[in-house]
C-alpha positions in Angstrom: 9.8 13.7 -1.4 7.3 15.3 -3.6 3.7 16.2 -2.8 2.6 13.4 -5.2 4.1 10.6 -3.1 4.1 12.1 0.4 1.1 10.1 1.4 2.8 6.7 0.5 4.1 6.5 4.0 0.6 6.0 5.4 0.4 2.6 3.7 3.9 1.6 4.9 3.7 -0.8 7.9 7.4 -0.2 8.6 7.2 3.6 8.7 7.9 4.9 12.2 4.9 7.2 12.5 4.0 6.9 16.2 5.5 8.5 19.2 6.0 6.4 22.3 3.0 8.1 24.0 0.7 7.5 21.1 1.9 4.0 20.6 1.3 3.1 24.2 -2.1 4.6 24.1 -3.0 2.7 20.9 -2.2 -0.7 22.4 -3.5 0.1 25.9 -0.1 -0.2 27.6 2.3 2.1 29.4 5.4 3.7 28.0 7.3 1.5 30.5 5.9 -1.6 28.8 7.2 -0.4 25.4 10.6 0.3 27.0 10.6 -3.2 28.5 9.9 -5.0 25.3 12.5 -2.8 23.6 15.1 -3.8 26.3 14.1 -7.4 25.7 14.9 -6.7 22.0 11.5 -7.8 20.8 11.2 -4.5 18.9 13.7 -1.8 18.2 12.0 1.5 17.7 13.6 4.0 15.4 14.7 7.3 16.8 13.8 10.8 15.6 16.5 13.4 15.1 15.8 14.5 18.6 16.3 11.0 20.0 12.7 10.2 20.6 11.4 6.6 20.0 9.1 6.1 17.0 7.1 3.0 16.3 5.7 1.5 13.1 2.3 -0.2 12.7 4.2 -3.5 12.4 5.9 -2.9 15.7 2.6 -2.0 17.3 1.1 -5.3 16.3 4.0 -7.1 17.9 3.7 -5.0 21.0 0.0 -5.6 21.2 0.6 -9.4 21.0 3.1 -9.1 23.8 0.6 -7.1 25.9 -2.0 -9.8 25.3 0.4 -12.5 26.6 1.4 -10.4 29.6 -2.3 -9.7 30.4 -2.8 -13.4 30.5 -0.1 -13.7 33.2 2.9 -14.5 31.1 6.1 -12.9 32.3 7.3 -10.2 29.8 10.6 -12.1 29.0 8.7 -15.2 28.2 6.1 -13.3 26.2 8.9 -11.9 24.1 10.4 -15.3 23.5 7.0 -16.8 22.6 6.5 -14.1 20.0 10.0 -14.6 18.5 9.3 -18.4 18.3 5.9 -17.8 16.7 7.6 -15.6 14.1 10.2 -18.2 13.4 7.5 -20.9 13.1 5.6 -18.7 10.6 8.7 -18.2 8.5 9.5 -22.0 8.5 5.9 -22.7 7.4 6.3 -20.1 4.6 9.6 -21.8 3.4 8.0 -25.2 3.6 5.1 -24.1 1.5 7.5 -22.7 -1.1 9.4 -26.1 -1.2 6.1 -27.9 -1.6 5.0 -25.7 -4.5 8.5 -26.1 -6.1 8.3 -29.9 -5.7 4.9 -30.0 -7.3 6.1 -27.9 -10.3 9.7 -29.1 -10.4 11.0 -25.5 -10.1 13.6 -24.7 -7.5 12.3 -22.6 -4.6 13.3 -19.0 -4.0 14.9 -19.1 -0.5 16.1 -15.5 -0.5 
C-alpha cells in the first residue's frame, strides 16, 4: 500500500478498524455482549495477526441494532434472529425492485 491510498480504508465500511474494547465503547455495550453476538453468528469479527478481534463500521451498526433490541427486552438470540430476518427482507425488497424496473423497461434483471 502506498502513501497515496493508505487513507482509502477510512471510507471502507468493511475494514476491521476497531478493537473489541473500542467497538464495545462505541456502541455502549460490553465486550461480553460482542462475544455473545459473535457466538450467535450475527457478526464474525476478523482477527488480527495476534488473534485479537477487529470490527468494521458495518459490523458495529449491526451490533448497535442488536443492542437496541436487547435494551428493549428482547433476548439476545431472538434479537440476532430478528436482525438476520430484517436483512433478508431488505435483500428481497431490493431484488423485487430490480425485477419491477426490469419489467418496466423489458430488460432482464441482474440477480448476481
